[in-house]
Backbone bond lengths (Angstrom), bond angles and torsions (degrees), N, CA, C in turn:
res aa  C-N    CA-C-N  psi(-1)  N-CA   C-N-CA  omega(-1)  CA-C   N-CA-C  phi
1 X - - - 1.449 - - 1.521 111.31 -
2 X 1.315 117.11 -37.62 1.452 121.04 -178.16 1.531 111.20 -61.43
3 X 1.331 117.42 -39.49 1.455 120.70 -178.81 1.515 111.77 -69.42
4 X 1.325 117.51 -32.18 1.462 121.13 176.78 1.514 108.84 -65.26
5 X 1.310 117.30 -44.38 1.464 121.09 177.31 1.516 109.61 -61.26
6 X 1.320 117.40 -40.62 1.462 121.20 178.66 1.527 110.16 -59.22
7 X 1.319 117.99 -45.58 1.461 121.09 179.73 1.522 111.32 -64.94
8 X 1.329 118.39 -35.04 1.458 120.99 178.50 1.521 111.22 -63.60
9 X 1.310 117.24 -31.55 1.452 121.10 -178.35 1.521 112.94 -81.04
10 X 1.304 118.03 -14.97 1.456 121.69 177.42 1.528 109.29 -77.15
11 X 1.320 116.95 155.27 1.452 120.53 172.98 1.527 108.02 -60.41
12 X 1.311 117.03 149.34 1.460 121.89 -176.41 1.517 112.34 -55.10
13 X 1.307 117.75 -43.85 1.466 121.26 -179.23 1.529 110.90 -61.99
14 X 1.304 116.53 -44.82 1.465 120.72 177.73 1.523 110.63 -62.28
15 X 1.312 116.45 -45.19 1.458 120.84 -178.14 1.527 110.53 -61.92
16 X 1.326 117.59 -42.30 1.460 120.90 178.81 1.524 110.42 -62.96
17 X 1.317 116.61 -40.34 1.458 120.05 178.99 1.528 110.68 -65.63
18 X 1.310 117.33 -44.09 1.465 121.14 -179.46 1.523 110.69 -63.82
19 X 1.322 117.84 -39.71 1.469 121.05 177.69 1.526 110.05 -62.07
20 X 1.325 117.23 -44.31 1.472 120.96 177.98 1.526 110.24 -63.53
21 X 1.310 116.90 -40.96 1.461 121.27 179.66 1.530 111.23 -64.62
22 X 1.319 117.45 -41.08 1.463 121.31 176.77 1.525 109.89 -59.96
23 X 1.314 116.08 -44.18 1.459 120.80 179.66 1.529 111.60 -61.36
24 X 1.324 116.83 -44.02 1.465 121.30 178.38 1.531 111.18 -65.36
25 X 1.320 116.60 -41.00 1.462 122.01 178.13 1.527 109.68 -61.22
26 X 1.330 115.87 -45.02 1.466 120.90 179.65 1.529 110.65 -61.48
27 X 1.309 117.12 -45.25 1.468 120.99 179.04 1.516 111.30 -62.19
28 X 1.310 116.89 -42.52 1.461 121.45 -178.46 1.525 111.14 -60.46
29 X 1.330 116.58 -41.81 1.462 120.88 -176.95 1.531 113.55 -95.20
30 X 1.331 117.77 -1.32 1.459 120.38 178.68 1.516 113.82 67.10
31 X 1.332 115.82 36.68 1.467 121.32 178.90 1.527 108.34 -122.32
32 X 1.320 116.69 168.81 1.466 119.88 178.98 1.532 109.72 -73.77
33 X 1.316 115.77 161.18 1.467 119.27 178.03 1.521 110.96 -64.95
34 X 1.324 117.01 -32.99 1.469 120.16 177.87 1.531 109.97 -65.47
35 X 1.334 116.50 -44.86 1.467 119.76 177.80 1.526 110.54 -61.67
36 X 1.324 116.31 -41.21 1.465 120.44 179.65 1.529 110.66 -63.04
37 X 1.320 116.94 -45.79 1.465 120.70 -179.86 1.520 111.17 -62.64
38 X 1.314 116.75 -41.75 1.473 120.07 178.08 1.521 111.34 -63.42
39 X 1.321 115.99 -43.73 1.466 120.69 -179.60 1.531 110.45 -63.07
40 X 1.318 116.25 -50.06 1.467 121.01 -178.80 1.532 110.10 -60.44
41 X 1.321 116.13 -42.90 1.464 120.10 179.34 1.513 112.96 -67.79
42 X 1.330 116.89 -40.37 1.467 121.43 -177.96 1.524 111.46 -58.25
43 X 1.315 117.01 -35.44 1.465 120.11 -175.85 1.529 113.85 -103.51
44 X 1.327 117.13 14.07 1.456 121.51 169.64 1.519 116.71 81.13
45 X 1.315 118.35 12.22 1.464 119.43 -176.93 1.528 112.53 -72.42
46 X 1.336 119.17 -23.93 1.463 119.85 175.35 1.527 110.20 -61.52
47 X 1.304 116.50 -43.67 1.464 120.46 179.16 1.525 110.73 -62.87
48 X 1.318 116.20 -42.02 1.465 120.77 177.28 1.514 110.43 -57.37
49 X 1.331 117.20 -48.76 1.457 120.53 -178.18 1.520 112.36 -68.65
50 X 1.293 118.19 -32.11 1.458 120.43 176.48 1.530 110.08 -64.57
51 X 1.310 116.11 -43.62 1.472 120.57 -179.35 1.526 112.60 -71.08
52 X 1.324 117.75 -35.62 1.465 122.03 -173.26 1.530 113.02 -106.94
53 X 1.300 118.02 15.52 1.464 122.19 -174.37 1.524 113.61 -53.58
54 X 1.321 117.29 -44.53 1.474 119.92 -175.13 1.517 112.62 -55.07
55 X 1.307 117.58 -34.78 1.460 121.16 176.98 1.525 111.84 -87.54
56 X 1.314 116.64 -47.60 1.462 120.90 -169.78 1.521 114.03 -65.90
57 X 1.327 118.27 -31.57 1.468 118.14 -179.02 1.526 112.07 -72.20
58 X 1.322 116.85 -9.38 1.468 119.56 176.63 1.530 111.92 -88.84
59 X 1.323 116.68 -5.86 1.462 122.10 -179.76 1.532 110.07 -95.35
60 X 1.306 116.66 164.95 1.467 120.57 179.76 1.528 110.32 -71.24
61 X 1.341 115.31 156.86 1.459 119.40 175.47 1.525 110.09 -61.16
62 X 1.327 117.05 -39.06 1.465 120.00 179.81 1.529 110.69 -59.28
63 X 1.314 116.68 -45.00 1.465 121.01 177.74 1.523 111.17 -62.67
64 X 1.330 116.30 -42.31 1.462 120.19 -179.96 1.519 112.12 -68.02
65 X 1.320 117.76 -35.18 1.465 120.46 176.44 1.524 109.88 -64.30
66 X 1.324 116.94 -42.30 1.474 120.08 176.43 1.522 110.35 -61.36
67 X 1.333 116.59 -42.39 1.468 120.71 179.93 1.529 111.21 -64.77
68 X 1.342 116.94 -45.15 1.467 120.51 178.51 1.522 109.70 -60.35
69 X 1.323 115.87 -46.56 1.466 120.40 -178.89 1.522 111.24 -58.63
70 X 1.325 116.34 -47.63 1.462 120.68 -179.42 1.532 110.76 -63.57
71 X 1.314 117.17 -43.39 1.452 121.05 -179.89 1.529 110.72 -62.55
72 X 1.329 115.90 -48.14 1.465 119.72 -179.92 1.526 111.80 -62.13
73 X 1.330 117.46 -38.02 1.463 120.15 177.46 1.522 111.16 -63.79
74 X 1.344 116.20 -40.24 1.472 118.81 177.03 1.523 111.97 -63.60
75 X 1.340 115.28 -27.64 1.459 120.34 -179.03 1.528 112.25 -92.11
76 X 1.344 117.54 3.53 1.466 121.07 176.21 1.510 115.41 112.78
77 X 1.333 118.64 0.29 1.461 121.92 179.96 1.521 112.06 -69.85
78 X 1.321 115.75 160.74 1.460 120.19 -175.57 1.522 114.38 -122.61
79 X 1.306 120.22 2.35 1.470 120.70 179.06 1.516 110.25 -73.88
């Protein structure tokens, strides 16, 4: 529930991009979108993308998935 509230507070354009990114991340790792959102949120990558959105949305989803994965691993993630 907390992550849904977080997305509501983001600008619509940012929120749409993050939703698409979650979907791509989930597909890449073969997990559900809910699992992907929980994983990304657990390791703080939503905050990273909120702060760096102006740059990151200009990059490919593949590049952003690699960045999310690396960031989450540095924060303790295991995917």
